[in-house]
Rosetta silent file (secondary structure, phi, psi, omega in degrees, C-alpha in Angstrom):
SEQUENCE: MSEKEMNSYRFVSGQEPSDEMLAQLMTEVAAEAEARRKKADEAYFSQMKRNVVVKREKWAEKIKSVIDA
SCORE:     score description
SCORE:     0.000 S_00000001
   1 L     0.000  134.384 -177.133    0.000    0.000    0.000 S_00000001
   2 L   -76.084  157.761  178.846    1.378    3.368   -0.950 S_00000001
   3 H   -64.310  -34.721  179.234    2.012    6.093    1.571 S_00000001
   4 H   -62.623  -42.779  177.757   -0.402    8.333   -0.331 S_00000001
   5 H   -63.746  -42.209  179.742   -3.201    5.785    0.104 S_00000001
   6 H   -64.238  -41.943 -177.981   -2.414    5.408    3.790 S_00000001
   7 H   -72.584  -21.990 -179.154   -2.363    9.155    4.345 S_00000001
   8 H   -82.628  -18.795 -178.302   -5.653    9.664    2.505 S_00000001
   9 L   -78.767  137.601  174.536   -7.606    7.274    4.744 S_00000001
  10 L  -133.865  136.470  179.066   -9.476    8.697    7.732 S_00000001
  11 H   -61.960  -29.010 -178.517  -11.539    6.671   10.184 S_00000001
  12 H   -81.701    3.475 -175.456  -14.205    9.363   10.132 S_00000001
  13 H   -77.032   -5.578  179.077  -14.628    9.038    6.378 S_00000001
  14 L    85.658   -0.784  178.428  -17.475    6.537    6.758 S_00000001
  15 L  -114.970  145.228  178.252  -15.620    3.736    5.020 S_00000001
  16 L   -76.803  143.352  176.643  -14.045    0.723    6.631 S_00000001
  17 L   -73.389  150.379  175.772  -10.287    0.291    6.183 S_00000001
  18 L   -70.688  164.428  177.917   -9.134   -2.630    4.100 S_00000001
  19 H   -58.791  -38.272  179.343   -7.380   -5.462    5.891 S_00000001
  20 H   -65.354  -43.957  178.556   -4.113   -4.246    4.408 S_00000001
  21 H   -62.853  -45.477 -178.678   -4.725   -0.686    5.625 S_00000001
  22 H   -62.666  -42.220  178.303   -5.720   -1.897    9.062 S_00000001
  23 H   -62.449  -42.217  178.957   -2.653   -4.110    9.347 S_00000001
  24 H   -64.960  -44.390  178.415   -0.403   -1.203    8.312 S_00000001
  25 H   -60.797  -45.105 -179.439   -2.088    1.159   10.774 S_00000001
  26 H   -63.276  -39.411  178.849   -1.767   -1.355   13.606 S_00000001
  27 H   -63.550  -44.978 -179.651    1.917   -1.924   12.792 S_00000001
  28 H   -66.430  -41.281  179.250    2.643    1.796   12.830 S_00000001
  29 H   -65.327  -42.145  179.233    0.700    2.364   16.052 S_00000001
  30 H   -62.534  -41.476  179.428    2.465   -0.549   17.746 S_00000001
  31 H   -65.038  -41.984  179.075    5.866    0.798   16.715 S_00000001
  32 H   -66.636  -41.479  178.654    5.028    4.269   18.000 S_00000001
  33 H   -62.923  -40.667  178.931    3.675    2.879   21.280 S_00000001
  34 H   -64.070  -42.001  179.245    6.831    0.812   21.766 S_00000001
  35 H   -64.231  -41.544  178.643    9.030    3.857   21.122 S_00000001
  36 H   -66.448  -40.195  178.821    7.050    5.939   23.608 S_00000001
  37 H   -62.790  -43.238 -179.731    7.185    3.172   26.216 S_00000001
  38 H   -62.918  -42.961  179.426   10.930    2.852   25.800 S_00000001
  39 H   -64.164  -41.890  178.622   11.393    6.612   26.160 S_00000001
  40 H   -65.333  -41.531  177.738    9.189    6.672   29.279 S_00000001
  41 H   -61.205  -44.634 -179.818   11.085    3.728   30.794 S_00000001
  42 H   -62.485  -42.293  179.084   14.412    5.435   30.181 S_00000001
  43 H   -65.360  -41.858 -179.652   13.192    8.666   31.772 S_00000001
  44 H   -62.136  -50.404 -177.394   11.761    6.785   34.767 S_00000001
  45 H   -70.195  -31.098  175.735   14.911    4.785   35.462 S_00000001
  46 H   -64.630  -44.729  177.734   17.126    7.806   34.889 S_00000001
  47 H   -64.615  -39.166  178.992   15.132    9.749   37.488 S_00000001
  48 H   -61.699  -41.774  178.438   15.272    6.773   39.829 S_00000001
  49 H   -63.965  -40.096  177.487   19.079    6.681   39.565 S_00000001
  50 H   -63.905  -39.399  178.264   19.264   10.409   40.343 S_00000001
  51 H   -63.617  -38.297  178.719   17.024    9.840   43.372 S_00000001
  52 H   -62.853  -43.783  179.677   19.334    7.057   44.600 S_00000001
  53 H   -60.221  -45.621 -179.697   22.348    9.367   44.398 S_00000001
  54 H   -62.647  -45.836  179.902   20.531   12.047   46.405 S_00000001
  55 H   -62.893  -41.380  178.246   19.382    9.543   49.050 S_00000001
  56 H   -61.388  -41.289  179.032   22.889    8.086   49.375 S_00000001
  57 H   -63.458  -43.474  179.499   24.321   11.557   49.897 S_00000001
  58 H   -63.407  -43.748  179.791   21.751   12.342   52.590 S_00000001
  59 H   -67.369  -36.056  177.940   22.384    9.033   54.367 S_00000001
  60 H   -63.093  -41.189  177.246   26.137    9.522   54.142 S_00000001
  61 H   -62.985  -44.104  179.949   25.744   12.915   55.828 S_00000001
  62 H   -64.397  -43.841  179.920   23.559   11.417   58.586 S_00000001
  63 H   -63.628  -41.896  179.406   25.962    8.537   59.187 S_00000001
  64 H   -62.854  -41.767 -179.793   28.917   10.931   59.279 S_00000001
  65 H   -66.639  -32.238  177.923   27.161   13.172   61.800 S_00000001
  66 H   -72.595  -41.195  179.958   26.445   10.176   64.044 S_00000001
  67 H   -65.937  -40.421 -178.213   30.041    8.942   63.817 S_00000001
  68 H   -75.140  -18.107 -175.412   31.459   12.409   64.527 S_00000001
  69 L   -72.816    0.000    0.000   29.148   13.007   67.497 S_00000001
């Protein structure tokens, strides 16, 4: 299916998509969803690592203050 045909189809047009169109749409949506999930996972784990560093620093300060007391 050509890109022009894919871009001309609209769900609101009152016509059902062909099986080929539907398969192509589903493939593209799945790929986009996977990319978004991967990006969200990376952001989440990156933030989690930053939080760990901050917590370790705070605990190191508390432990040091107890040892020095």
